C-alpha positions as CSV (number, residue, x, y, z in Angstrom):
1,M,-7.1,11.6,-29.7
2,R,-8.1,8.1,-30.4
3,A,-7.4,4.8,-28.6
4,S,-5.8,1.6,-30.1
5,N,-5.6,-2.2,-29.9
6,Q,-2.3,-2.1,-31.7
7,L,-0.5,0.9,-30.4
8,T,2.7,1.1,-28.5
9,V,3.3,4.7,-27.5
10,A,6.9,3.7,-26.8
11,A,9.7,4.8,-24.7
12,V,8.4,7.3,-22.2
13,M,10.3,10.1,-20.6
14,L,11.7,8.8,-17.4
15,G,10.9,10.7,-14.2
16,S,8.6,11.0,-11.4
17,A,5.2,12.6,-10.8
18,W,6.9,15.0,-8.4
19,A,8.7,16.6,-11.3
20,L,5.5,18.2,-12.5
21,S,6.1,21.1,-10.1
22,Q,9.5,21.8,-11.6
23,P,10.3,24.3,-14.3
24,V,9.9,22.8,-17.8
25,N,12.9,22.7,-20.1
26,A,12.2,24.5,-23.4
27,Q,13.2,21.4,-25.2
28,G,10.1,19.7,-23.7
29,V,7.6,22.4,-24.7
30,R,6.0,23.4,-28.0
31,S,3.3,26.0,-28.7
32,V,0.1,24.8,-30.2
33,D,-3.4,26.1,-30.9
34,D,-5.2,24.1,-28.3
35,T,-5.1,22.3,-25.0
36,P,-3.3,24.3,-22.4
37,T,-1.6,22.0,-19.8
38,Q,-0.9,24.6,-17.1
39,D,-0.1,22.2,-14.3
40,M,2.8,20.7,-16.2
41,A,4.3,24.0,-17.0
42,A,4.0,25.5,-13.6
43,S,7.0,26.1,-11.4
44,P,6.7,25.8,-7.6
45,D,6.6,29.6,-7.0
46,T,3.9,30.1,-9.7
47,E,1.8,27.0,-9.1
48,N,-1.0,28.9,-7.3
49,K,-0.9,32.1,-9.3
50,P,-2.9,33.0,-12.4
51,I,-1.2,31.6,-15.5
52,E,-1.0,33.4,-18.8
53,N,-3.6,32.0,-21.3
54,K,-0.8,30.8,-23.6
55,P,-1.6,27.3,-24.8
56,I,1.3,24.9,-24.5
57,I,1.8,21.2,-24.6
58,V,4.5,19.5,-22.7
59,F,6.5,16.5,-23.9
60,G,6.5,14.8,-20.5
61,R,9.3,12.5,-21.6
62,A,11.6,15.5,-22.0
63,I,11.2,16.9,-18.5
64,E,14.5,16.8,-16.6
65,Q,14.4,14.2,-13.8
66,I,17.9,14.0,-12.5
67,G,17.9,15.1,-8.9
68,I,14.1,14.5,-8.6
69,A,13.2,10.9,-9.5
70,T,13.8,8.1,-7.0
71,S,14.1,5.2,-9.4
72,G,15.2,4.6,-13.0
73,S,11.9,3.1,-14.0
74,Q,9.4,5.9,-13.2
75,G,8.3,8.6,-15.5
76,T,5.6,11.0,-16.8
77,V,4.0,11.1,-20.2
78,G,2.5,14.5,-21.3
79,Y,-0.4,15.1,-23.6
80,A,1.9,15.9,-26.5
81,D,3.4,12.4,-26.2
82,F,0.2,10.7,-27.2
83,D,-2.0,13.3,-29.0
84,N,-0.9,12.7,-32.6
85,I,-0.4,9.0,-32.2
86,P,-2.4,6.2,-33.8
87,I,-4.4,4.4,-31.1
88,S,-7.7,2.7,-31.4
89,R,-8.9,1.7,-27.9
90,T,-8.8,3.7,-24.7
91,G,-7.2,0.9,-22.6
92,E,-4.1,0.8,-24.7
93,L,-3.1,4.2,-23.4
94,V,-1.2,2.2,-20.7
95,E,1.2,1.3,-23.5
96,N,2.7,4.7,-22.9
97,V,4.4,2.9,-20.0
98,P,7.7,1.4,-21.3
99,G,7.4,-2.4,-21.4
100,V,3.6,-2.6,-21.0
101,I,1.5,-4.5,-23.6
102,A,-2.3,-4.2,-23.6
103,T,-4.2,-6.8,-25.6
104,Q,-7.8,-7.8,-26.0
105,H,-9.6,-11.2,-26.3
106,S,-13.2,-10.8,-25.4
107,G,-14.6,-7.7,-27.0
108,S,-13.8,-4.0,-26.9
109,G,-16.0,-3.3,-23.9
110,K,-14.0,-5.6,-21.6
111,A,-10.9,-4.6,-19.7
112,N,-7.7,-5.2,-21.5
113,Q,-5.3,-8.0,-20.9
114,Y,-2.0,-6.5,-19.6
115,F,1.6,-7.8,-19.7
116,L,4.4,-6.2,-17.8
117,R,7.8,-7.4,-16.3
118,G,7.0,-11.0,-17.2
119,F,3.5,-10.9,-15.8
120,N,0.4,-12.0,-17.6
121,L,-1.5,-9.6,-15.4
122,D,-4.8,-10.9,-16.8
123,H,-6.9,-7.7,-16.3
124,G,-4.9,-6.0,-13.6
125,T,-3.4,-8.3,-10.9
126,D,-0.1,-6.8,-9.7
127,F,-0.6,-3.6,-11.8
128,A,-2.3,-0.8,-9.9
129,G,-4.3,1.7,-11.9
130,F,-5.7,5.1,-10.8
131,V,-7.6,8.0,-12.4
132,D,-7.4,11.3,-10.6
133,G,-6.5,9.4,-7.4
134,V,-9.3,6.9,-7.6
135,P,-8.2,3.2,-7.5
136,I,-9.6,1.4,-10.6
137,N,-8.6,-2.3,-9.8
138,M,-11.6,-4.3,-8.4
139,R,-11.1,-6.4,-5.4
140,S,-12.9,-9.8,-5.2
141,H,-14.3,-9.1,-8.7
142,G,-16.8,-11.4,-10.5
143,H,-14.4,-12.0,-13.5
144,G,-11.0,-11.8,-11.9
145,Q,-9.0,-10.4,-9.0
146,G,-7.8,-6.9,-9.7
147,Y,-10.0,-6.3,-12.7
148,L,-8.7,-3.1,-14.3
149,D,-11.0,-1.4,-16.8
150,F,-9.9,2.0,-18.1
151,N,-12.6,2.1,-20.8
152,F,-14.5,4.8,-19.1
153,V,-11.7,7.3,-19.6
154,I,-12.1,9.9,-22.5
155,P,-8.5,10.1,-23.9
156,E,-8.9,13.8,-24.9
157,T,-9.5,14.8,-21.3
158,L,-6.1,13.4,-20.1
159,E,-3.4,15.9,-19.1
160,R,-0.7,13.3,-18.3
161,I,0.1,9.7,-17.4
162,D,2.4,9.0,-14.5
163,Y,4.0,5.6,-14.0
164,R,6.1,3.8,-11.5
165,K,7.4,0.3,-11.6
166,G,8.1,-2.1,-8.7
167,P,7.0,-2.1,-5.1
168,Y,9.2,0.8,-4.0
169,F,6.7,3.6,-3.3
170,A,4.9,4.1,0.0
171,D,1.8,5.9,-1.2
172,V,0.4,2.8,-3.0
173,G,-0.3,-0.6,-1.7
174,D,-2.6,-3.3,-3.2
175,F,-1.8,-4.6,-6.8
176,S,1.5,-2.5,-7.1
177,A,4.1,-5.3,-7.3
178,A,4.8,-4.9,-11.0
179,G,3.9,-1.3,-11.4
180,T,1.5,1.6,-10.9
181,V,-0.1,3.9,-13.5
182,Q,-2.0,7.1,-12.8
183,F,-4.2,9.0,-15.3
184,V,-4.6,12.7,-14.5
185,T,-7.4,14.6,-16.2
186,R,-7.2,18.3,-17.3
187,D,-8.7,21.3,-15.7
188,E,-9.1,23.2,-19.0
189,I,-9.7,22.2,-22.6
190,D,-10.2,24.6,-25.5
191,P,-13.6,23.7,-26.9
192,F,-13.6,21.2,-29.8
193,A,-15.7,18.5,-31.5
194,Q,-14.3,15.5,-33.3
195,I,-15.7,12.8,-35.5
196,E,-13.9,9.5,-36.5
197,V,-15.0,6.9,-39.1
198,G,-13.2,3.8,-40.2
199,A,-13.4,0.2,-41.4
200,F,-15.7,-2.4,-39.9
201,S,-18.4,0.2,-39.1
202,Y,-16.2,2.2,-36.7
203,L,-17.8,5.5,-35.6
204,R,-16.8,7.7,-32.7
205,G,-17.7,11.2,-31.7
206,V,-16.3,13.3,-28.9
207,A,-16.8,16.9,-27.8
208,A,-15.2,18.8,-24.9
209,G,-14.6,22.2,-23.6
210,S,-14.2,24.4,-20.6
211,T,-15.2,27.9,-19.5
212,Q,-13.9,30.2,-16.8
213,L,-16.1,31.1,-13.9
214,G,-14.1,33.7,-12.0
215,N,-11.3,31.8,-10.2
216,S,-13.0,28.5,-11.2
217,T,-13.1,26.4,-14.4
218,L,-16.0,24.1,-15.6
219,L,-15.0,21.3,-18.0
220,I,-17.5,19.2,-19.8
221,A,-16.7,16.2,-22.1
222,A,-18.8,13.5,-23.8
223,E,-18.0,10.6,-26.1
224,A,-20.0,8.0,-28.0
225,Q,-18.7,5.1,-30.0
226,S,-19.9,2.2,-32.0
227,Y,-18.0,-0.6,-33.7
228,D,-18.6,-4.0,-35.3
229,G,-15.0,-5.2,-35.8
230,P,-13.7,-7.6,-38.3
231,W,-15.4,-10.6,-36.6
232,V,-17.9,-12.9,-38.4
233,L,-20.2,-12.1,-35.4
234,D,-20.6,-8.4,-35.3
235,E,-19.3,-6.9,-32.0
236,N,-22.2,-4.3,-31.9
237,L,-20.2,-2.2,-29.4
238,E,-22.1,0.7,-28.0
239,R,-20.0,2.9,-25.7
240,F,-20.9,6.2,-24.0
241,A,-18.7,8.2,-21.6
242,G,-19.0,11.6,-20.0
243,L,-17.1,13.9,-17.6
244,V,-18.0,17.1,-15.7
245,K,-15.2,18.6,-13.7
246,Y,-15.3,21.8,-11.6
247,S,-11.9,23.3,-10.6
248,H,-11.3,26.2,-8.2
249,L,-8.1,28.0,-7.3
250,L,-7.6,28.6,-3.5
251,N,-5.3,31.1,-1.9
252,N,-2.8,28.4,-1.1
253,G,-4.1,25.4,-3.1
254,S,-6.8,24.1,-5.3
255,L,-10.0,22.1,-5.3
256,D,-11.7,20.0,-8.0
257,I,-14.9,18.0,-8.0
258,Q,-16.0,15.8,-10.8
259,L,-18.7,13.4,-11.9
260,N,-18.0,10.7,-14.5
261,G,-20.3,8.3,-16.2
262,Y,-19.8,5.3,-18.5
263,D,-22.0,2.6,-20.1
264,S,-20.8,0.0,-22.6
265,R,-22.5,-3.1,-24.2
266,W,-20.9,-5.5,-26.7
267,T,-21.0,-8.9,-28.3
268,A,-17.8,-10.8,-27.9
269,T,-15.8,-13.2,-30.1
270,D,-13.6,-14.9,-27.5
271,Q,-10.4,-16.9,-28.2
272,I,-11.1,-19.8,-30.5
273,P,-9.5,-23.3,-30.8
274,L,-6.8,-23.5,-33.4
275,R,-8.1,-26.9,-34.6
276,A,-11.4,-25.4,-35.6
277,V,-9.6,-23.0,-37.9
278,E,-7.2,-25.6,-39.3
279,N,-10.1,-28.0,-40.2
280,G,-12.2,-25.3,-41.8
281,T,-15.0,-25.3,-39.2
282,I,-14.6,-21.5,-38.7
283,G,-12.3,-18.8,-40.1
284,R,-9.7,-16.8,-38.1
285,F,-12.4,-14.2,-37.2
286,G,-15.1,-16.8,-36.6
287,F,-16.8,-17.8,-33.4
288,I,-17.9,-20.9,-31.5
289,D,-20.7,-19.5,-29.2
290,D,-22.8,-16.6,-30.5
291,D,-24.2,-15.7,-27.0
292,L,-21.0,-14.1,-25.6
293,G,-20.6,-10.5,-24.6
294,G,-21.1,-8.2,-21.7
295,S,-22.1,-4.9,-20.3
296,T,-20.6,-2.4,-17.8
297,T,-22.1,0.6,-16.1
298,R,-20.0,2.9,-14.0
299,I,-20.8,6.2,-12.3
300,G,-18.2,8.0,-10.1
301,G,-17.9,11.1,-8.0
302,V,-14.4,12.4,-7.1
303,A,-13.1,15.3,-5.0
304,N,-9.4,16.4,-4.8
305,A,-8.0,19.2,-2.7
306,T,-4.6,20.6,-2.0
307,V,-4.1,23.1,0.8
308,G,-0.5,24.0,1.3
309,N,1.5,20.8,1.8
310,T,-1.7,18.8,2.5
311,K,-3.6,16.8,-0.1
312,F,-7.0,15.1,0.2
313,N,-9.0,12.8,-2.1
314,A,-12.4,11.3,-1.7
315,F,-14.5,9.2,-4.1
316,A,-17.6,7.1,-4.5
317,T,-18.3,4.7,-7.4
318,Y,-21.3,2.7,-8.5
319,Y,-20.4,-0.3,-10.7
320,D,-22.5,-2.9,-12.5
321,F,-20.9,-5.6,-14.6
322,E,-22.0,-8.7,-16.5
323,L,-20.0,-11.0,-18.8
324,I,-21.0,-14.1,-20.7
325,S,-18.2,-16.5,-21.6
326,N,-17.6,-20.0,-22.9
327,F,-13.9,-21.2,-23.0
328,T,-14.3,-25.0,-23.1
329,Y,-17.6,-25.3,-25.1
330,F,-18.9,-28.8,-24.2
331,L,-16.1,-30.2,-22.0
332,G,-17.9,-30.0,-18.7
333,D,-21.5,-30.3,-19.8
334,P,-22.1,-32.3,-23.0
335,V,-25.8,-31.4,-23.0
336,N,-26.1,-27.7,-22.1
337,G,-22.5,-26.7,-22.8
338,D,-20.1,-24.8,-20.6
339,E,-21.3,-21.3,-21.1
340,F,-21.4,-19.2,-18.0
341,I,-22.3,-15.7,-16.7
342,Q,-20.2,-13.6,-14.3
343,R,-21.8,-10.7,-12.5
344,D,-20.6,-8.0,-10.2
345,R,-22.5,-5.1,-8.6
346,R,-21.1,-2.9,-6.0
347,T,-20.6,0.6,-4.5
348,I,-17.1,1.7,-3.5
349,Y,-16.2,4.5,-1.1
350,G,-12.7,5.7,-0.3
351,G,-10.1,8.4,0.0
352,T,-6.6,9.4,0.7
353,A,-4.8,12.1,2.7
354,S,-1.1,13.1,2.9
355,H,0.9,15.9,4.5
356,G,4.5,17.0,3.9
357,F,6.7,18.9,6.3
358,N,10.4,19.5,7.1
359,L,12.3,18.8,10.3
360,G,15.7,20.4,9.9
361,S,17.2,19.1,6.6
362,V,14.9,16.0,6.4
363,G,11.7,16.1,4.5
364,F,8.8,14.0,5.8
365,T,5.5,12.8,4.3
366,I,2.8,11.0,6.2
367,G,-0.3,9.7,4.7
368,G,-2.9,7.1,4.4
369,D,-5.8,5.7,2.3
370,W,-8.9,3.7,2.9
371,R,-11.4,1.8,0.8
372,Y,-14.7,0.1,1.4
373,D,-16.3,-2.2,-1.2
374,A,-20.0,-2.9,-0.6
375,I,-20.6,-5.8,-3.0
376,D,-24.3,-6.7,-3.0
377,R,-23.9,-9.3,-5.7
378,V,-20.9,-11.2,-7.1
379,G,-21.7,-14.4,-8.7
380,L,-21.1,-17.2,-11.2
381,Y,-23.9,-18.9,-13.1
382,N,-24.2,-21.6,-15.7
383,S,-26.1,-20.4,-18.8
384,V,-27.6,-21.5,-22.1
385,D,-28.2,-19.0,-24.9
386,G,-27.0,-16.2,-22.6
387,V,-29.7,-17.0,-20.0
388,S,-28.8,-18.3,-16.5
389,I,-30.0,-21.8,-15.8
390,N,-28.5,-22.2,-12.3
391,T,-26.3,-20.5,-9.7
392,V,-22.8,-21.9,-9.2
393,R,-22.0,-19.4,-6.4
394,Q,-23.4,-16.1,-5.4
395,D,-22.1,-13.9,-2.5
396,E,-22.6,-10.6,-0.7
397,V,-19.2,-9.2,0.3
398,E,-18.1,-6.4,2.5
399,E,-14.4,-5.6,2.1
400,F,-12.6,-2.8,3.9
401,G,-9.0,-1.9,3.7
402,F,-6.7,0.9,4.8
403,G,-3.1,1.8,4.6
404,L,-0.8,4.1,6.6
405,Y,2.7,5.2,5.6
406,G,5.5,7.5,6.6
407,Q,8.4,8.6,4.4
408,A,11.6,10.5,5.1
409,E,13.9,12.0,2.4
410,M,17.4,13.3,3.3
411,Q,20.4,14.6,1.5
412,L,23.3,12.5,2.7
413,A,25.8,14.4,0.6
414,P,25.7,17.1,-2.0
415,R,24.9,14.5,-4.7
416,L,23.5,11.6,-2.7
417,R,19.8,11.3,-1.6
418,A,18.2,8.7,0.5
419,I,14.4,8.0,0.8
420,A,13.2,5.6,3.5
421,S,9.6,4.7,4.2
422,L,7.3,2.2,5.9
423,R,3.8,1.3,5.0
424,Y,1.2,-0.7,6.9
425,D,-1.9,-2.3,5.2
426,R,-4.8,-4.1,6.6
427,I,-7.8,-5.7,4.7
428,G,-10.9,-7.1,6.5
429,Y,-13.8,-8.9,5.0
430,D,-17.2,-10.4,5.6
431,V,-18.5,-12.9,3.1
432,A,-22.2,-14.0,3.1
433,S,-22.4,-16.9,0.6
434,D,-25.4,-18.8,-0.8
435,L,-23.6,-21.9,0.6
436,T,-23.3,-21.2,4.3
437,V,-20.1,-23.2,4.8
438,N,-18.4,-20.7,2.5
439,S,-19.4,-17.7,4.5
440,G,-17.0,-16.1,7.0
441,A,-15.1,-13.0,8.2
442,G,-11.5,-12.2,8.9
443,H,-8.6,-9.9,8.1
444,D,-5.0,-9.9,7.1
445,D,-2.2,-7.3,7.3
446,L,1.3,-6.5,6.1
447,F,4.2,-4.1,6.9
448,G,6.1,-3.0,3.8
449,P,9.5,-1.2,4.2
450,K,10.9,0.8,1.2
451,L,14.4,2.2,0.6
452,A,15.8,4.2,-2.2
453,L,19.3,5.8,-2.9
454,A,20.0,8.2,-5.7
455,W,23.6,9.3,-6.5
456,Q,24.6,11.8,-9.1
457,P,28.3,11.2,-9.9
458,I,28.2,13.8,-12.8
459,D,25.7,16.4,-13.9
460,D,24.2,14.3,-16.7
461,L,24.0,10.9,-14.9
462,E,22.1,9.6,-11.8
463,L,22.3,6.1,-10.4
464,Y,19.6,4.5,-8.3
465,A,19.2,1.5,-5.9
466,N,15.7,0.5,-4.7
467,Y,14.2,-2.1,-2.4
468,G,10.6,-2.5,-1.4
469,R,7.8,-4.8,-0.2
470,S,4.3,-4.6,-1.4
471,F,1.4,-7.0,-2.2
472,H,-1.6,-8.0,-4.1
473,S,-4.8,-9.0,-2.4
474,N,-6.6,-12.3,-3.2
475,D,-10.3,-12.6,-3.7
476,V,-11.7,-12.8,-0.1
477,R,-14.2,-15.4,-1.2
478,G,-11.1,-17.7,-1.4
479,A,-10.2,-16.8,2.2
480,S,-13.6,-17.8,3.5
481,I,-14.1,-20.9,1.3
482,S,-14.5,-24.4,2.7
483,V,-16.2,-26.3,-0.2
484,D,-15.7,-25.8,-3.9
485,S,-19.1,-24.6,-5.2
486,A,-18.7,-26.4,-8.6
487,S,-17.4,-29.8,-7.5
488,G,-18.6,-30.0,-3.9
489,N,-15.1,-31.1,-2.8
490,A,-13.4,-29.7,0.3
491,T,-10.9,-27.0,-0.4
492,D,-8.3,-25.0,1.5
493,P,-8.7,-21.2,2.0
494,V,-6.0,-18.8,0.8
495,R,-4.3,-15.8,2.5
496,V,-5.9,-12.5,1.7
497,I,-2.6,-10.7,1.3
498,S,0.2,-12.1,-0.9
499,P,3.5,-10.2,-0.3
500,A,5.9,-9.2,-3.1
501,D,9.6,-8.2,-2.5
502,G,11.6,-6.4,-5.1
503,A,14.9,-4.8,-5.7
504,E,16.2,-2.7,-8.6
505,V,19.3,-0.8,-9.7
506,G,19.2,1.8,-12.5
507,A,20.8,4.7,-14.3
508,R,19.3,7.7,-15.9
509,F,21.2,9.9,-18.5
510,E,20.1,13.3,-19.6
511,R,22.0,15.6,-22.0
512,G,20.4,18.2,-24.2
513,R,17.6,16.6,-26.1
514,L,18.4,13.0,-25.1
515,T,17.1,11.1,-22.2
516,A,17.8,7.4,-21.6
517,A,17.6,4.9,-18.8
518,L,18.7,1.4,-18.0
519,V,17.5,-0.7,-15.0
520,G,17.8,-4.3,-13.8
521,Y,15.3,-5.7,-11.3
522,Y,14.4,-8.7,-9.2
523,L,11.0,-9.6,-7.8
524,E,9.6,-12.4,-5.7
525,L,5.9,-13.1,-5.1
526,G,4.4,-15.2,-2.3
527,S,1.7,-16.4,-4.7
528,E,1.2,-16.0,-8.4
529,L,-2.4,-15.3,-9.6
530,V,-2.9,-17.3,-12.8
531,F,-5.8,-17.2,-15.3
532,V,-7.7,-20.6,-15.4
533,G,-9.4,-21.1,-18.7
534,D,-12.2,-23.5,-17.6
535,A,-13.2,-21.3,-14.7
536,G,-12.8,-17.9,-16.4
537,N,-11.1,-16.6,-13.3
538,T,-7.8,-15.9,-11.7
539,E,-6.7,-18.4,-8.9
540,P,-3.7,-18.3,-6.5
541,N,-0.8,-20.5,-7.6
542,D,2.7,-21.2,-6.4
543,G,5.2,-18.4,-5.5
544,S,7.3,-17.0,-8.3
545,R,10.4,-14.9,-9.0
546,R,11.4,-12.7,-11.8
547,Y,14.5,-10.8,-12.9
548,G,15.1,-8.7,-16.0
549,V,16.4,-5.6,-17.6
550,E,14.7,-2.6,-19.2
551,A,16.1,0.1,-21.5
552,T,14.4,3.3,-22.7
553,L,15.3,6.1,-25.0
554,F,13.7,9.5,-25.9
555,W,15.6,11.7,-28.4
556,R,14.7,14.9,-30.2
557,P,17.8,15.6,-32.4
558,T,15.9,18.4,-34.1
559,D,12.6,20.3,-33.6
560,W,11.1,18.3,-36.4
561,L,12.2,14.7,-35.4
562,T,11.4,12.7,-32.3
563,I,12.7,9.1,-31.8
564,D,11.6,6.9,-28.9
565,A,12.3,3.2,-28.1
566,D,12.1,0.8,-25.2
567,Y,13.1,-2.8,-24.7
568,A,12.4,-5.2,-21.8
569,F,13.5,-8.7,-21.0
570,T,12.3,-10.8,-18.1
571,D,13.0,-14.4,-16.9
572,A,9.9,-15.6,-14.9
573,R,9.7,-18.9,-13.0
574,F,7.6,-20.5,-10.3
575,V,9.7,-21.4,-7.2
576,N,9.9,-24.7,-5.3
577,V,7.9,-26.7,-7.9
578,G,10.6,-28.7,-9.7
579,A,11.6,-28.6,-13.3
580,D,8.2,-27.6,-14.7
581,N,8.5,-24.1,-13.5
582,H,7.6,-21.8,-16.4
583,I,4.8,-19.4,-15.8
584,P,2.1,-19.6,-18.6
585,G,1.7,-16.4,-20.4
586,A,4.8,-14.7,-19.0
587,V,6.1,-12.7,-22.1
588,P,9.9,-12.6,-21.9
589,E,10.6,-9.9,-24.4
590,V,8.9,-6.6,-25.3
591,F,10.1,-4.0,-27.8
592,S,8.4,-0.8,-29.0
593,G,9.6,2.2,-30.9
594,G,8.5,5.1,-32.9
595,I,9.5,8.0,-35.1
596,T,7.5,11.2,-35.3
597,L,8.2,13.8,-38.0
598,N,7.0,17.4,-38.0
599,P,8.3,18.8,-41.4
600,T,6.1,21.8,-40.9
601,P,4.3,23.1,-37.7
602,A,1.0,22.0,-39.2
603,L,2.0,18.5,-40.2
604,S,2.7,15.5,-37.9
605,L,3.7,12.0,-39.3
606,T,4.2,9.0,-36.9
607,A,5.2,5.4,-37.2
608,K,4.9,3.1,-34.2
609,L,6.2,-0.5,-33.9
610,R,5.1,-2.9,-31.2
611,H,6.5,-6.4,-30.6
612,F,6.1,-9.0,-27.9
613,G,7.8,-12.3,-28.0
614,S,7.0,-15.9,-27.7
615,A,5.8,-17.0,-24.2
616,P,5.4,-20.4,-22.5
617,L,1.8,-21.6,-22.5
618,I,2.3,-24.5,-20.1
619,E,4.7,-25.1,-17.2
620,D,7.1,-27.5,-19.0
621,N,7.6,-24.9,-21.8
622,N,6.8,-27.5,-24.5
623,V,4.1,-25.3,-25.9
624,R,4.7,-21.6,-26.6
625,S,2.8,-18.8,-28.2
626,D,4.0,-17.2,-31.4
627,P,5.5,-13.6,-31.3
628,T,3.4,-10.7,-32.4
629,T,4.6,-7.6,-34.3
630,L,2.4,-4.7,-35.4
631,L,3.2,-1.5,-37.2
632,N,0.8,1.5,-37.2
633,L,1.0,4.8,-39.0
634,G,-0.6,8.2,-38.4
635,G,-0.7,11.5,-40.2
636,Y,-2.3,14.7,-38.9
637,Y,-2.6,18.2,-40.6
638,D,-3.8,21.4,-39.0
639,F,-5.8,23.9,-41.2
640,G,-6.2,26.6,-38.5
641,R,-9.1,25.5,-36.4
642,L,-9.6,22.3,-38.4
643,R,-7.4,19.2,-38.0
644,I,-7.7,16.2,-40.3
645,G,-6.0,12.9,-39.3
646,A,-5.6,9.5,-40.9
647,E,-4.5,6.3,-39.1
648,L,-3.5,3.0,-40.6
649,F,-3.4,0.1,-38.2
650,N,-1.5,-3.1,-38.8
651,L,0.1,-1.8,-41.9
652,L,1.7,-5.1,-42.8
653,D,-1.6,-7.0,-42.2
654,A,0.1,-9.3,-39.8
655,K,-1.8,-12.6,-39.0
656,D,-0.5,-12.7,-35.4
657,S,-2.5,-13.2,-32.2
658,D,-3.4,-10.7,-29.5
659,I,-3.4,-13.5,-27.0
660,T,-2.9,-17.3,-26.9
661,Y,-3.8,-19.9,-24.3
662,F,-3.3,-23.7,-24.1
663,Y,-6.0,-25.8,-22.4
664,E,-8.4,-28.6,-22.8
665,S,-11.8,-28.1,-24.6
666,Q,-14.4,-30.1,-26.5
667,L,-16.5,-28.8,-29.4
668,A,-20.0,-29.9,-30.2
669,G,-19.8,-33.1,-32.3
670,E,-16.3,-34.1,-31.1
671,A,-16.1,-37.6,-29.6
672,A,-13.4,-36.6,-27.1
673,S,-11.8,-33.5,-25.7
674,S,-8.5,-32.1,-26.9
675,E,-5.7,-30.0,-25.4
676,D,-5.2,-27.2,-27.9
677,R,-4.1,-23.6,-28.5
678,H,-6.9,-21.1,-28.1
679,F,-6.1,-17.7,-29.7
680,H,-7.6,-14.3,-30.4
681,P,-6.3,-12.8,-33.6
682,V,-5.1,-9.2,-34.0
683,E,-7.4,-7.1,-36.1
684,P,-6.5,-6.9,-39.8
685,R,-5.2,-3.8,-41.6
686,Q,-7.7,-1.0,-41.4
687,L,-7.9,2.8,-42.0
688,R,-9.6,5.4,-39.8
689,V,-10.0,9.1,-40.6
690,N,-10.8,11.8,-38.1
691,I,-11.8,15.5,-38.2
692,R,-11.4,17.8,-35.2
693,Y,-12.8,21.3,-35.2
694,R,-11.6,23.8,-32.5
695,Y,-14.0,26.6,-31.6
């Protein structure tokens, strides 16, 4: 399995994570030579019993969800849904979620830029991400609030991807207004080794396997990757990732413990000003500042346990990050330039617990989660040639948060279910700043009610209505601030918690090999987090509202043909700001679709289309980005233990952009600054070939 800057793994099977304990429809399962996914095929009464060693792969999108799911916009993607699919970067695995776009503008080692439901989520604001129960979004991060970096994940180790949209689910709090995605790794992998080579010095190797140790399983996986990219300035990406996971079956549950590690270093070609390309100063893949790039190191320990109806999770993560950027060149400092360094070093501890039980005909779940971020350095520094020349601001931060929730599910009538829940969150902080007046401590909290109704008027159709309140947290340095560190001007603090209220109606249709869903939604945010080009950060802005529709389709008319598609439209506006109320970067339309052919059991052919539409770049909507459309192809053939694959990215060699901004900048030698489009181009057409050997 590879990863891809230009992939849409479109149209996902719609359903909930809870469906994983249900029997799997035969239409959603195919036998293969590798990769058992036992959890996804287990029924409740066999979940804790030994499972036959018959390798299967589940098309998660084909699992029946009517009578189980609680909204029309949640679902599960199984390994079969994204194994034989052309993808080139790990972070774009989130494009398995219908309506999500993941782009890149500052090097392959940096977290992706995400777009969902009319949000330019920057690197994760309002989009909560988890891997095996561990929250990945970074609070009070050196680059941007909610920074969400999935690059440490090894794609081949994933069993499934669960997704839920909207603030309707009680077991998740911070960053969940637009949606939540959960990556779940496997317990078992048939041993294999794989090598990939491609254009622009792309080289990737991955090996993984597991072995039985009585009632336990030990899984080990490792990955190494290098890449220069099409850029005039070589990216020089060096990426290493590893996973060791120990899983043990208990009499009435399971236990798994894992250690994961990741290190990445790269040189970045950031977005570039359009005027420099048009006047011939640089080409489309050229650069302005050759010092840009970054590094990330991450080491994590995770434990998950299930005992009967009780679940536990605990984790500890060490994280070290540095990023060198320059968005405005010589606008602020005509002598030294505007280059700056962002740093973040922290250790995170946390965990979750939940317990389910019945009182009469009502099912209850109670649970909670906690998280402590010990940030010993988070800072912003002016730099020249990649070397810091002074400190703009540096802080030590302690941030502690916890959430408690209770949920009740009841059958109001034979075909009518109701789910009601209440969640309470509290975040406390203590900021020690290098500028004493910006130090301080405090807290904020929020109650979030949730309500869902699910009605099944006929066997093949279920209708949903949802309401919920959730939130995103703001950088706590903004809650303790008194003086702007860069300008020295007095500034007002912001609230730590910004609430989000949403409502949704939806329908899900399942008949035979066809699943489809249609939803309409509305969402209000108390404060929008907006990317600021000259600061390289996200800052709180005015409140906003969004409404839109989403449609998804997954159809297997025959065993050898799979068709999937999804479409999303969103109208996004600031509120109470007058006529200039467009939200910069809010993509209004997203479409993705694919066709997979299996003319023989050994051969798989796939075509994937991804399109995201023109978006406003400034509040008055007078400047807009151009739409982007990409087509990728993949072909894979099994020769027994050997599999050979070929992937062609950007088949039509589109000259579109991965991302576009509009802001003021000044180049060296320019007499005055200019407001201009700044864009990062999609990568040109390129071929990659991979060979996998199964032992």
